[in-house]
N, C-alpha and C positions, 0 to 999 in steps of 0.2 A: 385597203390601207387603214390603218388604225388612227381614228383621230385623236387630238390632244385632249387633255382634261378642259382646258379653257374653251375650246370651240364646242364641247358637248354640251357645256352648262353655262353660255354666256350671260344669261340673266341672273343665275345664282352668282357668278363671280361679280358680276357689275352691282349686285345687292351687297355682297360682302365688302367690296372695296368702298362703297358708299358708307356703309355701317363703320367701317374702320376709319374713314376720314372725318365723318361727321359726328360720331357717337363716341368712339374710343379716343379720337384725336384730342379734344379739349382735356380728357381725363389725363391722356398722357403728357400735355401741356401742363396741366395743374400739377402733375407730379415733378416734372422738370424745373417749374417755379418755385416749388417748396424746396428743391434740392439745392437750387441756386441760393435761395434764402439761408439755407442752414450752413452751405460751404462760404458764403460771404460772411456770416456772423462769426463763424470759427476763425476765419481768415483775419477778420477785424480784431478779435481777441488776441490771436497770435501776433499780429503786427503792433498791438498796443503794449504786449509784454516784452517784444523785442526791440521796441521804439523805432520800428519801420514805417509807422503809419504814413501815408501820404497826406499830409496835412495841407501842403500848397494846393493840390490838385482838389481837396475837399473845399478849401476857403474860395478858390476861383469859382467852382461850381455853385457853392452856396451864394455867393455875390450874383451869379447869373440867374439863380432861381429868384433871388429878391427883386432883381431889376425887372423881370417879366411878370411878376405877380403882385408888387406892390400897388400900383395904380388900379389894377382890376379889383384888388382886395378892398381899397377904400371905396370904389364904386358899387360892389357887392354889398359891403357893410351897411351902408346908409339904407337901401331898400329892406334889408332884413329887419333892422330896428324899425322902420317905418310901417312895414306890413303888419309886424307883429303888434305893434302899439295899436294901430288901426282896428284889426281884427279882434283882439282881445279887448280893447277899450269900448268897443260898441257892446260886448257881452257885459263886461263890469258895470259900465254906466247903468245898464238896465237893472242890475242888482243893487245899484246904489253902493258899490264898494269901489270907487274910484281910487282910493288910497293905495290898493293892492295891484295898481297897474305896474308899479315899479317893480314889484315882486314878479309878476308874470312875465314882463319884458326881460328882465335880467336873467331869469330862469331859462326861457326860450333861446336867448342870443348866446349864453354862455355855455350851456350844455349841448345844444345841438346846433345852431346855425354857425358858430365860429369854426368848430374842428370840420364840420362838413363842407364849408365854404373854402376853408384852407386846403382840404384835401381835393376838392374839385378844381381848384385853381392850380394846384400843383398837378393834377393828372392832366389837365388841359394844355397847360404852357410848359411845365418842367419836364413831366414824364415823356411827352411827346417829342421835346428837344434831345433827350437822353436817347429815346429809341432811335431818332433820326441819326443822331451823331454816331452810336454804336452801329448801326445798321449800314451807314456808309462806308465805315471803317470795315465791317465784315464784307461788304461785297466787292470792295476794293482789295480784299485779302490781306488787310493790315493785321487783323486779329491772328490769322494763320502765321504770318511773318513773326509776330510777337513771340508766338508759342515756340516757333522754331528758333528764335533766339533765346529761349529759356526764360521769357518774361511772362508771368501769369497775368492774363487779362482780369481776372477776379480781383487780384491784389492791385493792379494798377489803374483799373477803370471802374470796376464795379463797387468796391468797398468806398472810395472817396464820394461817388454819387449817393450811395445809401446814407452816410455819414451826414452828407449836405442837406439831403431831403428831410433827414429826422430831426435835424436842428432848425430848418428854415420854417417847416410846418408849424412848430409850436409858436414862433415869433409872429407868424401870419395869423394864427388864432387869436393871440393876444392884441394884435392890431385890429382885428375885426371886432373883438369884445369891445374895445374902447371906443371906437368909431359907432359901432352899432347901438351900445347903450347910451352914448351921447346923443345921437339922433333920435333914439326912443324918448329920452328925456325933454329934448327940445319940443318934440312934437305933442309928448303928453302934456307938458305945461302950458303951450301956446295954443292948442287946438281941444284938447280933451279937459280942460279945466282942472287938472291936478296940481296941487301945491308942490313946490319943489321940496320941501321938508318932508312931506308925507309920501313922495316919490322914493326919495333916497333911504327914508325909513323902513319902508316896506321892502325895498332893494336888500337893505343890509340884514332884514330878519330872515329872508328866504335864501339868499345867495350866500354861498359859504366858501371858504377856501378848499373844501373837498371838491366842490362844483367845479371850480376853476382848474384844480389838479386832474380831474378827470377829463377836462376838455384839452389840457395840454398833453395828456398820456395818449388820448385818442389822436390827436392831430400827429404825435410823433409815431405811432403805429400806422397810420395812414401814410404818412411819408415815406416810410420803410417799405411798405407794400408798394406804394407807387413806383418808387425808385427800382425796387427788384423786377417788378412787371415791365418797366421801361428797358432795364437792361437786358432781361430775357429775350425780350421781343427783337431788341437791337442785335444781340449776338447770334440769333437764330435767323436773322434775315437772309433772303436768298432769291435770286431772280432779277438782279439789278435794281434800278430805280424803282421799278413797280413793286418788288418786294420790300424795299424801304418804305414806301408809302403804306403799303398794307400793314407793316409792322407798326407804323405810326398810329394809323387808325385803330387798330385793334388795342394798342396801349391806352388810348383815351377811353374806349368803350368798357374793356375789361377792368381798368383801375376804378372807374366810376362806379360799376356794379360792385367790385370789391369791397370799395370803401363803404358804400351803403349798407352791404350785408354785414361786415364787421361792426359797422356803427350800431345796428339792430342788436346784435348780440352783446356787446359792451354794454349798452343802455339796459337791456334786460337784465343782465346779471347786477349791474350797479343798483337798479331799482329795486331787486330782491333783497340785496344786503344792506342797501343805504336808502330806506324811503324817505320821501320829502318830509322834511320837519322844519318848524319855524324856529331859526336861531335865536 
């Protein structure tokens, strides 16, 4: 009797299956994520031209994202400002340049802390909710029912969530900048012996509108990335509640890693073309 190919090479077949799942699987998932982002962007532009943009859905989702991230953003912004002030203040005091504490605190909070904190908050609270919502609809076959009725899930569900995340993320970044800078200012004046006037003078000399624009652009990009990842994981959920839970966990992990990597690339490019200058 002739043996099948699988029975002749069980170890080789197991290795091939493992390699396909663990090595090539993430690459295929990344490709599907890029495809979804491109399709969602084109659909958004088409809906905008036709006047068919789902504004109500986007506003409802934006309000939900704000409601679940506003308080954590406030609580996260204060430690950012305090930690930066303490760490940098110790070094600056040894150099006798206390007047530069405002510049260092503002620079760190605006360029790095605010957009990263906004992205992490949206990835942890907002994107996980998006993945759970769409995942539950997928396992209940609601997404398949929408396609059967001729309703495009990308137009109806994905595009409004991408818009909401892209708008809410910069707002969170602004909020974190305000709270973080105020916390840093209070600590610098009360504990580091820095004069209020010198703090704001150095802050204004180094911080610029271009830095704030960079923070808002990064936050908006992070919002789009997080929303696309959450939607992609939710639309591909399978296996019942366990599959939805796995999709939510993957959304949080992948979105966090993605925004850290993208932040590194954007910061590197910005530093090369726009080096730090005193205003």
